[in-house]
C-alpha positions as CSV (number, residue, x, y, z in Angstrom):
1,M,9.1,13.3,-15.8
2,M,9.9,16.3,-13.6
3,K,7.5,19.2,-13.3
4,Q,8.7,22.1,-15.5
5,K,7.2,25.0,-13.5
6,L,8.4,26.0,-10.1
7,D,5.5,27.8,-8.3
8,I,7.1,30.8,-6.5
9,K,3.7,31.9,-5.1
10,N,3.3,28.5,-3.4
11,L,6.8,28.8,-1.9
12,L,5.8,32.0,-0.2
13,T,3.0,30.3,1.6
14,Q,5.3,27.7,3.1
15,P,7.7,28.3,6.0
16,V,11.3,27.8,5.0
17,P,11.8,24.1,5.9
18,W,15.3,24.5,7.3
19,L,14.1,27.0,9.9
20,A,12.3,25.1,12.7
21,H,11.5,26.0,16.2
22,N,10.9,22.5,17.6
23,V,14.4,21.0,17.4
24,S,17.0,20.7,20.2
25,N,18.7,24.0,21.0
26,A,16.6,25.8,18.3
27,G,17.7,29.2,19.6
28,I,21.3,28.5,18.8
29,L,21.4,25.7,16.2
30,I,19.6,27.0,13.2
31,S,20.3,24.6,10.3
32,S,22.6,22.0,8.7
33,R,23.6,21.7,5.1
34,I,25.4,19.1,3.0
35,R,26.4,20.2,-0.5
36,L,28.1,18.1,-3.2
37,A,30.0,19.6,-6.2
38,R,29.8,17.4,-9.3
39,N,30.7,17.7,-13.0
40,I,29.8,15.7,-16.1
41,S,32.7,14.1,-17.9
42,G,33.5,15.4,-21.3
43,F,32.3,18.9,-20.9
44,L,34.1,22.1,-19.9
45,F,33.3,23.5,-16.5
46,P,30.5,26.1,-16.6
47,L,32.8,29.2,-16.2
48,R,34.8,28.1,-19.3
49,A,32.0,26.7,-21.4
50,K,30.4,28.7,-24.2
51,A,26.7,29.5,-24.0
52,T,25.8,26.7,-26.5
53,E,27.6,24.1,-24.4
54,R,26.1,25.3,-21.2
55,Q,22.7,24.9,-22.8
56,T,23.5,21.4,-24.0
57,I,24.6,20.5,-20.4
58,F,21.3,22.0,-19.1
59,D,19.2,20.0,-21.6
60,Q,21.1,16.8,-20.8
61,I,20.7,17.2,-17.0
62,Q,17.0,18.0,-17.5
63,S,16.4,14.9,-19.6
64,T,18.5,12.6,-17.4
65,L,17.1,13.7,-14.1
66,G,13.6,13.6,-15.5
67,S,14.1,9.9,-16.2
68,I,14.7,9.1,-12.5
69,P,11.4,7.9,-10.9
70,E,12.3,9.2,-7.4
71,L,12.6,12.8,-8.8
72,N,9.1,12.8,-10.4
73,K,7.7,15.3,-8.0
74,S,10.6,17.7,-8.4
75,S,10.6,20.9,-10.4
76,M,13.2,22.2,-12.8
77,I,13.4,25.7,-14.1
78,D,15.6,27.7,-16.5
79,L,16.7,30.6,-14.3
80,K,17.3,32.8,-17.4
81,S,13.6,33.0,-17.9
82,L,12.8,33.9,-14.3
83,P,12.1,37.5,-13.1
84,E,14.8,39.0,-10.9
85,I,12.6,39.3,-7.8
86,E,11.8,35.6,-8.0
87,K,15.5,34.7,-8.3
88,Q,16.1,36.9,-5.3
89,I,13.5,34.8,-3.4
90,L,15.2,31.6,-4.3
91,F,18.5,33.1,-3.1
92,E,16.9,34.2,0.2
93,R,15.6,30.6,0.7
94,H,19.2,29.3,0.1
95,L,18.1,27.4,-3.0
96,I,20.5,29.3,-5.4
97,S,23.7,31.2,-4.9
98,H,24.2,35.0,-5.4
99,E,26.0,34.3,-8.6
100,Q,22.9,32.6,-10.1
101,I,20.8,35.7,-9.6
102,N,22.7,37.1,-12.6
103,S,21.9,34.0,-14.6
104,R,23.6,33.0,-17.8
105,I,22.3,30.8,-20.6
106,G,22.0,27.2,-19.2
107,S,21.7,28.2,-15.6
108,G,19.0,26.2,-13.9
109,L,17.6,24.9,-10.6
110,V,16.0,21.6,-9.6
111,V,13.9,21.7,-6.4
112,G,12.5,18.7,-4.6
113,E,9.0,18.5,-3.2
114,R,8.7,20.9,-0.1
115,E,12.3,22.0,-0.8
116,S,13.6,18.7,0.4
117,F,16.7,19.1,-1.8
118,S,17.9,21.5,-4.5
119,I,20.4,21.2,-7.4
120,M,22.0,24.2,-8.9
121,V,22.8,23.6,-12.6
122,N,25.7,25.3,-14.3
123,E,26.7,27.4,-11.4
124,E,30.4,27.1,-10.7
125,D,30.1,23.3,-11.4
126,H,27.6,21.5,-13.6
127,L,25.8,20.2,-10.5
128,R,25.7,21.6,-6.9
129,I,23.5,19.2,-5.0
130,Q,22.4,20.3,-1.5
131,I,20.2,19.2,1.4
132,L,19.3,21.6,4.2
133,S,17.5,20.8,7.4
134,P,16.8,22.4,10.8
135,G,19.1,21.9,13.8
136,L,22.3,19.7,13.8
137,E,21.5,17.0,11.3
138,L,24.7,16.6,9.3
139,N,24.7,12.8,9.4
140,R,21.1,12.4,8.4
141,N,21.6,14.9,5.6
142,W,24.7,13.0,4.4
143,S,22.6,9.7,4.2
144,K,20.0,11.5,2.2
145,I,22.3,13.2,-0.2
146,N,24.5,10.2,-0.7
147,R,21.4,8.2,-1.9
148,L,20.4,11.1,-4.2
149,D,24.0,11.3,-5.5
150,D,24.0,7.6,-6.2
151,L,20.7,7.9,-8.2
152,I,22.1,10.7,-10.3
153,S,25.5,9.1,-10.9
154,S,23.7,6.0,-12.2
155,T,22.5,8.1,-15.1
156,L,25.3,10.7,-15.5
157,N,29.0,10.0,-15.9
158,Y,30.8,12.2,-13.4
159,A,34.2,13.7,-13.9
160,Y,36.4,11.6,-11.5
161,D,40.0,10.8,-11.0
162,N,41.0,7.6,-9.2
163,T,43.8,9.4,-7.4
164,I,42.3,12.7,-6.3
165,G,38.6,12.1,-6.5
166,F,35.8,14.3,-8.0
167,L,37.0,17.0,-10.4
168,T,35.6,20.5,-9.7
169,S,36.0,24.0,-10.9
170,C,37.5,25.3,-7.7
171,P,40.5,23.4,-6.3
172,T,39.2,23.6,-2.8
173,N,36.3,21.3,-3.8
174,I,38.5,18.6,-5.4
175,G,38.3,15.3,-3.6
176,T,35.0,14.4,-2.0
177,G,33.4,17.6,-3.4
178,L,31.6,17.9,-0.1
179,R,30.9,21.0,2.0
180,A,29.3,20.5,5.4
181,S,28.0,23.6,7.1
182,V,26.0,24.5,10.2
183,M,24.3,27.9,10.8
184,L,24.4,29.1,14.4
185,H,22.9,32.1,16.3
186,L,25.8,33.4,18.4
187,P,24.8,36.7,20.0
188,G,26.3,35.7,23.3
189,L,29.8,35.4,21.8
190,V,29.2,38.7,19.9
191,L,28.1,40.7,23.0
192,T,31.0,39.3,25.1
193,E,33.4,40.2,22.3
194,Q,34.6,36.6,22.0
195,I,33.5,36.1,18.4
196,K,36.7,37.4,16.8
197,P,39.1,35.2,18.7
198,V,36.7,32.2,18.1
199,T,36.7,33.0,14.4
200,R,40.5,33.2,14.3
201,G,40.7,29.8,16.1
202,L,38.3,28.2,13.6
203,N,40.2,29.5,10.6
204,K,43.4,28.0,12.0
205,M,41.6,24.7,12.2
206,G,40.8,24.9,8.5
207,L,37.2,25.9,8.9
208,A,35.4,28.8,7.2
209,V,33.2,31.3,9.1
210,R,30.7,33.1,7.0
211,G,27.4,35.0,7.3
212,L,23.8,34.2,6.7
213,F,24.1,33.9,2.9
214,G,27.5,32.2,2.8
215,E,30.7,33.4,1.1
216,G,31.2,37.1,1.1
217,S,28.1,37.8,3.3
218,E,27.9,39.7,6.6
219,A,26.8,37.9,9.8
220,F,23.6,39.9,10.0
221,G,21.5,38.9,13.0
222,D,24.5,37.3,14.6
223,L,24.0,34.3,12.3
224,F,27.2,32.5,11.4
225,Q,27.9,29.5,9.1
226,I,30.7,27.2,10.0
227,S,32.0,24.9,7.2
228,N,35.0,23.0,6.0
229,Q,37.4,24.9,3.7
230,S,38.7,21.9,1.7
231,T,37.5,18.5,0.7
232,L,40.8,16.7,-0.3
233,G,42.5,14.3,2.1
234,E,39.5,13.5,4.3
235,S,36.5,11.2,3.8
236,E,33.0,12.5,3.9
237,K,32.4,11.0,7.3
238,Q,35.6,12.5,8.7
239,I,34.6,16.0,7.5
240,I,31.2,15.7,9.0
241,A,32.5,14.4,12.3
242,R,35.0,17.3,12.5
243,I,32.4,19.9,11.9
244,S,30.0,18.2,14.4
245,R,32.6,18.2,17.2
246,V,33.4,21.9,16.6
247,V,29.7,22.8,16.6
248,D,29.2,21.0,19.9
249,R,31.9,23.1,21.4
250,L,30.5,26.3,20.0
251,L,27.1,25.5,21.4
252,E,28.6,25.2,24.9
253,H,30.6,28.4,24.4
254,E,27.5,30.3,23.4
255,K,25.5,28.9,26.3
256,N,28.2,29.9,28.7
257,A,28.5,33.4,27.2
258,R,24.7,34.0,27.7
259,Y,25.0,32.6,31.3
260,I,27.8,35.0,32.1
261,L,25.9,38.0,30.7
262,L,22.8,37.0,32.7
263,E,24.9,36.6,35.9
264,T,27.1,39.7,35.6
265,K,25.1,42.1,33.4
266,P,21.4,41.3,33.8
267,D,20.2,44.9,33.4
268,Y,22.3,45.3,30.2
269,L,20.9,42.0,28.7
270,F,17.3,42.7,29.5
271,D,17.7,46.3,28.2
272,Y,19.3,45.0,25.0
273,V,16.2,42.9,24.3
274,S,13.7,45.5,25.4
275,R,15.2,48.3,23.3
276,A,15.1,45.9,20.3
277,Y,11.4,45.2,20.8
278,G,10.7,48.9,21.2
279,V,12.4,49.8,17.9
280,L,10.8,46.9,16.0
281,S,7.3,47.8,17.4
282,H,7.5,51.6,16.6
283,A,10.0,52.1,13.7
284,R,8.8,53.8,10.5
285,L,11.8,52.6,8.5
286,L,13.8,49.4,8.9
287,S,16.8,48.3,6.8
288,S,17.4,44.6,6.4
289,E,20.5,44.8,8.5
290,E,18.9,46.7,11.4
291,A,15.8,44.4,11.4
292,M,18.0,41.3,11.5
293,K,20.1,42.7,14.4
294,K,17.0,43.5,16.4
295,L,15.4,40.1,15.7
296,S,18.5,38.5,17.0
297,A,18.0,40.3,20.3
298,L,14.4,39.1,20.4
299,R,15.6,35.5,19.9
300,V,17.7,36.0,23.1
301,G,14.6,37.4,24.8
302,I,12.7,34.2,24.0
303,D,15.5,32.2,25.5
304,L,15.2,34.3,28.6
305,K,11.4,33.8,28.7
306,M,10.8,37.5,28.5
307,F,7.8,37.0,26.1
308,T,4.5,35.2,26.7
309,S,3.2,35.0,23.1
310,L,6.2,35.7,20.8
311,T,7.8,32.5,19.5
312,L,10.8,31.3,17.5
313,E,8.4,30.1,14.9
314,T,7.2,33.7,14.4
315,L,10.7,35.1,14.3
316,N,11.9,32.5,11.8
317,R,9.0,33.3,9.4
318,L,9.7,37.0,9.9
319,M,13.4,36.7,9.3
320,V,12.7,35.4,5.8
321,D,9.7,37.6,5.0
322,I,11.7,40.9,5.6
323,Q,14.3,40.0,3.0
324,P,14.0,42.2,-0.2
325,G,12.7,39.5,-2.6
326,H,10.1,38.1,-0.2
327,L,9.0,41.6,0.9
328,Q,8.4,42.8,-2.7
329,K,6.6,39.6,-3.7
330,L,4.4,39.8,-0.6
331,Y,3.3,43.3,-1.4
332,V,3.2,42.6,-5.1
333,K,5.3,45.6,-6.1
334,K,8.9,46.4,-7.0
335,M,10.4,48.9,-4.5
336,N,13.5,51.0,-4.2
337,P,15.5,50.4,-0.9
338,E,13.9,53.3,1.0
339,R,10.4,52.1,0.0
340,R,11.3,48.6,1.2
341,D,12.5,50.0,4.5
342,S,9.1,51.5,5.0
343,Y,7.1,48.3,4.1
344,R,9.5,46.2,6.2
345,A,8.8,48.3,9.3
346,T,5.1,47.9,8.6
347,L,5.4,44.1,8.2
348,V,7.4,43.7,11.4
349,K,4.7,45.7,13.4
350,E,2.0,43.4,12.0
351,Y,3.9,40.4,13.2
352,L,4.7,41.8,16.7
353,C,1.7,43.9,17.6
């Protein structure tokens, strides 16, 4: 039987598990995600289902997943009952989508122990299963999620067509239902003005380039997510292999861009980092966007060995704690945007000084 209560306070005490400092190329390769879209046969997709049917789906998923011994230490929660700030925190930790912040009846979340996996219930599909991990770990994540998917499919009857594969709400997910994505920190390509042509090239290859929080989000802090745009016509392993090859090339392009900056514009590069540290150390007001941009510069500074005590571990924790939901929960008060900017500046100084 799964736990029925997700402890948000406990989440706040734990570093986000997909942000790690001790993986290869941690300054560039941030995280990997594998996500599967699945639907239960015999029910309308969530966007078409009425409230009563969505609740029935939620109840069935809760009962069925609760019967799987391997999921005993997981938690399931009805998002409709959760305060808005706590839903914002789940979004900032990439456990739910932006759409699920405005939860409808039957919208839920299953979270594995230590955020080892998460399952969005009644988002765009009945189930959105995902595994996130630090660094470039697409193959390992696929092995884990494939086993989890097998466990779930042994108890739930998926909507599946023998010709086209898994049936999903969005046509781009039909087939394997798999999205593979990697988040990268690419300030070198941004500063050398290569990011736009690189993005156009990736789009022509059928890959999507999105910001920190996925579809529709800006690339705050020079963080970009690279993912496949469709899932039909390729196997899961083919999709993962294609994304991995592209990420390897992007990693080399970013390293080369940083090297060129260091060789041709060293004063500009060191000034870029120093100014960012100065702003973060003395600002009285900091928006999320500005803070993320300056923290991006500090990550470059760590790569250049400009700091003796500042670490990626600290910046990773700070990158999450300055987000609106985490910030308000840490200070135990609801704030308007200007008030958040003030508390964010204070928090950043506490971390850096």
